[in-house]
C-alpha positions in Angstrom: 105.8 89.0 87.6 103.7 90.6 90.5 105.5 88.3 92.9 108.9 89.5 91.9 107.9 93.2 92.1 106.4 92.6 95.6 109.6 90.8 96.7 111.8 93.6 95.3 109.9 96.3 97.1 110.1 94.5 100.5 113.8 93.8 100.1 114.3 97.5 99.5 112.2 98.2 102.7 114.5 95.9 104.7 117.6 97.9 103.5 115.9 101.2 104.3 115.0 99.9 107.8 118.7 99.3 108.4 119.6 102.8 107.2 116.8 104.4 109.3 117.9 102.6 112.4 121.5 103.8 111.9 120.2 107.3 111.4 118.3 107.1 114.7 121.4 105.9 116.5 123.5 108.7 115.1 120.8 111.2 116.2 121.1 110.0 119.8 118.4 107.3 120.2 119.3 104.4 122.7 120.6 101.2 121.1 118.2 98.6 122.4 114.9 100.5 121.6 116.2 101.2 118.1 117.0 97.5 117.6 113.6 96.5 118.8 112.0 99.1 116.4 114.1 97.8 113.5 113.0 94.2 114.1 109.3 95.1 114.4 109.5 97.3 111.2 111.2 94.5 109.3 108.2 92.1 109.8 106.3 93.3 106.7 109.6 93.4 104.7 110.4 89.8 105.7 106.9 88.6 104.9 106.8 90.4 101.6 110.2 89.2 100.5 109.3 85.5 101.2 105.8 85.6 99.7 105.3 82.5 97.5 103.7 82.6 94.1 99.9 82.4 94.0 99.4 82.3 97.8 96.6 84.8 98.5 96.7 84.0 102.3 100.3 85.0 102.6 99.7 88.2 100.6 96.9 89.1 103.0 99.4 88.6 105.9 101.7 91.1 104.2 99.0 93.8 104.0 98.0 93.1 107.7 101.6 93.3 108.8 102.0 96.8 107.1 98.8 98.0 108.8 99.8 96.8 112.3 103.3 98.3 112.0 102.0 101.6 110.9 99.4 101.7 113.7 102.0 100.8 116.3 104.3 103.4 115.0 101.6 106.1 115.3 100.7 105.2 118.8 104.3 105.1 120.1 105.5 108.3 118.4 102.8 110.8 119.2 99.6 109.6 117.5 98.2 111.8 114.7 101.1 114.2 115.0 103.6 111.5 114.1 105.3 111.7 110.7 104.8 107.9 110.5 101.3 108.5 109.2 102.9 108.0 105.7 103.2 104.3 106.5 99.4 104.0 106.3 99.8 104.2 102.5 102.0 101.1 102.4 99.2 98.6 103.2 96.8 99.5 100.3 99.7 99.9 97.9 101.1 96.5 98.8 97.6 95.0 98.2 97.5 96.6 94.7 101.0 95.5 93.9 100.0 91.9 95.0 97.0 92.0 92.6 94.5 92.1 95.4 92.5 95.2 94.6 89.6 94.4 97.0 92.0 93.8 99.8 93.8 97.1 99.0 90.5 99.0 99.1 89.7 97.5 102.5 93.2 98.3 103.8 92.8 101.9 102.6 89.4 102.3 104.4 90.9 100.7 107.6 94.0 102.9 107.5 91.8 106.1 107.3 89.6 104.9 110.1 92.6 103.9 112.3 94.1 107.4 111.7 90.8 109.0 112.8 90.7 106.8 116.0 94.3 107.7 116.8 93.6 111.4 116.5 90.5 111.1 118.7 92.5 109.0 121.2 95.3 111.6 121.3 92.7 114.4 121.9 91.3 112.4 124.9 94.7 111.6 126.3 94.6 107.9 125.6 97.7 107.9 123.4 100.9 107.7 125.6 103.4 110.6 125.4 106.4 109.6 123.1 109.9 109.3 124.5 112.2 112.2 124.0 114.2 110.3 121.4 111.2 109.1 119.4 111.4 111.9 116.8 115.0 111.0 116.0 113.7 107.5 114.9 110.3 108.5 113.5 111.6 110.9 110.8 114.1 108.5 109.0 111.5 105.7 109.1 108.8 108.1 107.7 111.2 109.1 104.9 111.8 105.4 104.2 108.0 104.8 104.0 107.6 107.7 101.5 110.4 106.2 99.3 108.8 102.7 99.4 105.3 104.1 98.6 106.7 106.0 95.6 108.5 102.9 94.4 105.3 100.9 94.6 103.4 103.5 92.6 106.1 103.4 89.9 106.0 99.6 89.7 102.2 99.6 89.5 102.4 101.8 86.4 105.2 99.8 84.8 103.5 96.4 85.2 104.2 95.1 81.7 102.6 97.7 79.3 105.9 97.8 77.3 106.0 94.0 77.0 102.4 94.0 75.8 103.2 96.5 73.1 106.2 94.5 72.0 104.3 91.3 71.8 101.5 92.9 69.8 103.5 95.0 67.3 106.7 93.0 66.8 106.4 91.3 63.4 107.2 87.6 62.9 110.8 87.7 61.5 110.5 84.2 60.1 107.4 85.2 58.0 109.1 88.3 56.4 110.6 87.8 52.9 114.2 88.9 52.5 114.5 92.4 51.0 117.3 94.5 49.9 118.2 97.6 52.0 118.1 99.5 48.7 114.6 98.5 47.6 112.5 101.2 46.2 110.0 102.8 48.7 106.4 102.1 48.0 104.6 104.9 46.1 102.2 107.1 48.1 98.6 106.2 47.5 96.7 108.3 45.0 93.7 110.3 46.4 90.6 108.4 45.4 87.3 110.1 44.6 85.7 111.8 47.6 83.3 109.4 49.3 79.8 110.4 50.3 80.7 110.2 54.0 83.8 110.1 56.3 85.2 113.3 54.7 86.2 116.7 56.0 87.4 119.9 54.4 89.6 122.1 56.6 90.5 125.8 56.0 93.7 126.6 57.9 95.3 130.0 58.7 99.0 130.6 58.1 99.5 130.4 61.9 98.2 126.7 61.8 94.7 127.2 63.3 91.4 126.2 61.8 89.5 129.0 60.1 86.6 126.8 59.1 85.7 123.1 58.9 83.0 121.3 57.0 82.0 117.6 56.8 82.6 114.7 59.2 84.2 115.5 62.5 85.7 111.9 62.8 84.5 111.9 66.5 86.9 114.7 67.4 85.4 117.4 69.6 88.4 119.7 68.9 87.7 119.8 65.2 86.1 123.2 65.2 87.2 126.8 64.1 90.0 128.2 66.3 91.5 124.8 67.1 95.2 124.2 66.4 95.8 121.9 63.4 98.4 119.9 65.3 96.0 119.2 68.1 94.0 117.0 65.8 96.8 114.6 65.0 99.2 112.4 66.9 102.8 113.8 67.3 104.5 113.2 64.0 101.2 112.1 62.5 101.2 114.8 59.8 103.3 114.7 56.6 106.4 116.8 57.3 106.1 119.2 54.3 102.4 120.1 54.8 103.2 123.5 56.3 105.5 124.7 53.5 104.0 127.5 51.4 103.2 126.3 47.8 103.3 122.6 48.8 100.8 120.0 47.4 100.7 117.0 49.6 99.0 113.6 49.4 99.5 110.8 51.8 98.3 109.3 55.1 97.9 110.9 58.6 97.0 109.6 62.0 94.4 111.4 64.1 94.8 111.9 67.8 92.2 109.2 68.3 94.4 106.8 66.5 92.3 106.6 63.3 94.1 106.5 60.0 93.0 108.9 57.3 94.1 109.9 53.8 95.0 113.5 53.4 95.4 115.9 50.4 96.6 119.5 51.1 97.5 122.6 49.1 99.2 125.5 50.9 99.7 129.1 50.0 100.7 132.3 51.7 97.1 132.8 52.8 96.9 129.4 54.6 96.1 125.9 53.5 93.1 123.8 52.3 93.2 120.3 53.6 91.0 117.4 52.7 90.7 114.4 55.0 88.7 111.2 54.3 88.6 107.7 55.7 90.3 105.0 53.6 87.8 103.3 51.3 86.8 99.7 52.0 89.4 97.3 50.7 92.5 99.4 51.5 94.2 97.1 54.0 96.2 98.1 57.1 98.7 95.2 57.7 98.8 95.9 61.5 95.1 96.8 62.0 94.4 93.8 64.2 97.5 94.3 66.3 96.6 98.0 66.7 93.0 97.3 67.6 94.1 94.7 70.2 96.6 97.1 71.7 94.1 100.0 71.8 91.7 97.7 73.7 94.5 96.9 76.1 95.3 100.6 76.5 91.6 101.3 77.4 91.7 98.6 80.1 95.0 100.0 81.4 93.6 103.6 81.4 90.5 102.4 83.3 92.8 100.6 85.8 94.9 103.8 86.2 91.7 105.9 86.9 90.7 103.4 89.6 94.2 103.3 90.9 94.2 107.1 91.1 91.0 107.1 93.2 92.5 104.4 95.5 95.6 106.4 96.0 94.0 109.8 96.3 91.6 108.7 99.1 94.3 108.1 101.8 96.5 110.9 100.4 93.7 113.5 100.8 93.0 112.2 104.3 96.7 112.6 105.2 96.9 116.1 103.7 93.6 117.1 105.5 94.8 116.0 108.9 98.2 117.6 108.3 96.4 120.9 107.6 94.4 120.4 110.9 97.6 119.9 112.8 99.2 122.9 111.1 96.3 125.1 112.2 96.4 123.5 115.7 92.6 123.1 115.7 92.7 120.4 118.3 95.3 122.1 120.5 98.9 123.3 120.3 101.5 120.9 118.9 104.4 119.8 121.1 107.4 121.9 120.2 109.5 118.9 119.2 106.9 118.1 116.5 106.1 121.6 115.4 107.6 121.2 112.0 106.3 117.7 111.3 102.8 118.7 109.9 104.4 120.9 107.3 106.8 118.2 106.3 104.0 115.6 106.0 101.9 118.0 104.0 104.7 118.8 101.6 105.7 115.2 101.1 102.1 114.2 100.5 101.6 117.0 98.0 104.7 115.8 96.1 103.3 112.3 96.0 99.9 113.5 94.9 101.6 115.5 92.0 103.5 112.3 91.1 100.2 110.3 90.9 98.6 113.1 88.8 101.6 113.1 86.4 101.5 109.3 86.0 97.7 109.3 85.3 97.8 112.3 82.9 100.7 110.8 80.9 98.8 107.5 80.7 95.6 109.1 79.5 97.5 111.3 77.0 99.4 108.3 75.5 96.0 106.4 75.3 94.5 109.3 73.4 92.1 110.2 76.2 93.5 113.5 77.6 91.4 115.5 80.1 91.4 119.0 78.6 88.8 121.7 78.7 90.2 124.8 77.0 89.1 128.2 78.3 90.6 131.6 78.9 93.3 131.2 81.6 95.3 134.1 83.1 98.9 132.7 83.2 100.0 135.4 85.7 97.2 134.5 88.2 98.0 130.8 87.9 101.7 131.5 88.6 100.9 133.5 91.7 98.7 130.6 93.0 101.5 128.1 92.5 104.1 130.4 94.1 101.9 130.5 97.2 101.5 126.7 97.2 105.3 126.1 96.8 106.6 128.9 99.1 107.2 126.6 102.0 109.1 124.2 99.9 111.2 127.0 98.4 111.9 128.6 101.9 113.2 125.3 103.2 115.5 125.0 100.2 116.7 128.6 100.7 115.3 129.6 97.2 113.5 132.8 96.4 110.5 132.7 94.0 110.0 135.8 91.8 107.3 136.6 89.2 108.1 138.8 86.2 104.9 139.9 84.5 103.4 142.9 82.7 99.9 142.1 83.9 97.4 139.6 82.7 98.5 137.1 80.1 95.4 135.2 78.8 95.9 131.8 77.1 93.3 129.5 75.6 94.1 126.4 77.7 92.9 124.0 80.3 93.3 125.6 83.7 94.3 122.4 85.5 96.9 121.5 82.9 98.4 125.0 83.1 98.7 124.7 86.9 100.3 121.3 86.6 102.8 122.7 84.0 103.8 125.5 86.5 104.0 123.0 89.4 106.4 120.6 87.5 108.6 123.4 86.2 108.9 125.3 89.5 109.4 122.1 91.5 112.3 121.1 89.2 113.8 124.6 89.4 113.7 124.6 93.2 115.3 121.1 93.3 118.2 122.2 91.1 118.8 125.7 92.6 121.3 126.1 95.4 120.7 127.9 98.7 120.4 131.7 98.2 119.4 131.4 94.5 116.4 132.9 92.7 113.8 131.1 90.5 112.1 133.5 88.1 108.6 132.8 86.7 107.6 134.9 83.7 104.5 135.4 81.6 104.1 137.4 78.4 102.2 137.8 75.1 103.9 137.6 71.7 101.6 137.8 68.7 99.2 135.0 68.8 101.0 133.1 71.6 100.8 133.2 75.4 104.1 132.2 76.9 105.1 131.1 80.4 108.6 130.4 81.5 110.7 129.3 84.5 114.4 130.2 84.9 116.7 128.8 87.6 120.3 129.6 88.4 121.4 126.1 89.1 124.2 124.0 87.6 122.6 123.7 84.2 122.0 120.7 81.9 124.6 119.3 79.5 123.7 120.0 75.8 123.8 116.3 75.0 121.0 115.6 77.5 118.6 118.4 76.4 117.1 116.6 73.4 116.0 113.5 75.4 114.8 115.1 78.7 111.2 115.4 77.5 110.9 111.7 77.0 109.2 109.8 79.8 111.6 108.7 82.6 114.6 110.3 81.0 117.0 112.2 83.3 120.1 114.3 82.7 123.6 113.2 83.7 124.0 113.7 87.4 120.3 114.4 88.0 118.9 114.2 91.5 116.5 111.5 92.5 113.2 111.6 90.7 110.9 109.8 88.2 111.8 111.7 85.1 108.1 112.3 84.3 107.7 116.0 84.9 109.1 117.4 81.7 107.4 114.7 79.6 104.0 115.7 81.1 104.7 119.4 80.4 105.7 118.6 76.8 102.6 116.5 76.2 100.3 119.1 77.7 101.9 121.8 75.5 101.5 119.7 72.3 97.8 118.9 73.2 97.2 122.6 73.2 98.9 123.1 69.8 102.0 124.6 71.5 105.4 123.4 72.4 108.1 123.2 75.2 111.5 124.9 74.6 114.5 124.1 76.9 117.7 126.1 77.0 120.6 125.7 79.4 124.1 127.0 80.0 126.3 124.9 82.3 127.0 126.8 85.5 124.4 129.5 84.7 121.1 127.6 85.0 118.2 126.4 82.8 115.2 128.0 81.3 112.0 126.2 80.3 109.4 128.0 78.0 105.9 126.7 77.2 104.2 128.3 74.2 100.4 128.2 74.4 97.7 129.7 72.1 96.6 133.2 73.1 93.0 133.6 74.1 91.0 135.5 71.4 89.1 138.8 72.1 85.8 137.0 71.5 86.6 134.5 74.3 87.6 137.3 76.7 84.6 139.5 76.0 82.2 137.6 78.3 84.7 137.8 81.1 85.0 141.6 80.7 81.2 142.0 80.6 80.9 139.9 83.8 83.6 142.0 85.5 81.7 145.2 84.6 
């Protein structure tokens, strides 16, 4: 499977090389140098598309070919100021895609060291001055490198997790007895006597937050007063009628950790009393073994994603750091022809870093291991910070960013998650807004909720697509190029905080995304006020 993915990526690179060469010719670059560059750039593509199964030596040659092509491109197109620095990502990514993690790590270290040497060589005058037409060829090839790098990241994540899930959870059709479609549903289990351990009693407010909790915590750190009831369970893991006043419910529920518990609840206008306890010994779960195996596989996958994130962030942060040095012209003024390149490199690297964070956060959330540390967060201040970060992106798209706020809007949420919510929503709004349009960010407090929203004035989303857009990798009809992860990450973060994501759109008039989060309590804000005084 890894061989096919590796071959596909390199065939795509060969196609992109042809398109990049054509773009260079259209921009005025001479024919023979462009043909020579295309042939040289095609070497890793040819090697990767012909890699035989199980040949580790050949896979090493693919990684080396990428490194040599990237280094040659840097030297011939301006050194550290060249947009072709993005090609340094291809070698470690190709190693990871080939299943050679050690080789990928070594390639990442060498790429960072090579970039440093090129920057030093440029400062000392050892790097030759690029030809006048070099920029016309470097930019399309840099864009092709960014596309291939993103494709490799996407393939690394989708390396067979869905197939593993299907193999583990699909029942054996031959072993199932024939049943009628009209067979009576099994009766809900009766609540057994309360055991001496593995039980918890929850007192819940009418707004759905814990007023008090006693007994076992079931290993959940969030099981404490003030937490949202929905944050303790998987999406859809609670019986549907548990929130109806006057309801008496018995049944099963699934905690966010994946543990199955029995539940008995009684609700009234003043809230609800909920009893949770672990199933007594002898109550079987027909898919327990499959679930345990799959959870173990998820843990291994999550550990791999964490390691992958570190491997990807190391060269990305190096590229972003050197781009910032070039923007500040700390090592001397930039040639006029390359003046805009550092900003483009920094913006593209930031987009790729956000994509990596989205992939890792979604994987952790689906594995029941989200990284959340709720604390009082000012949504307005977070919005202003993201607007400063994305201003260059908005300016190049001809879009104006505007914040509508009545002052501080404090939510009880994870600060990093809130920032990532803003980044995904604002980036989407800029992408789908036309030149001269305005994207409006808004924060407000309504009752016990803190609300943030982003409104664009783009083409809008068809009503038939709205319901599925928050699923991973789903995109609307006619959507622009992207992974389809942004809104699913926003929805998952909102649900983990006990909130929700609301989408509304009118074709031709734009789209509005609202995220409802729990409002920070006065008790949580008091220490901040005292510190300010």
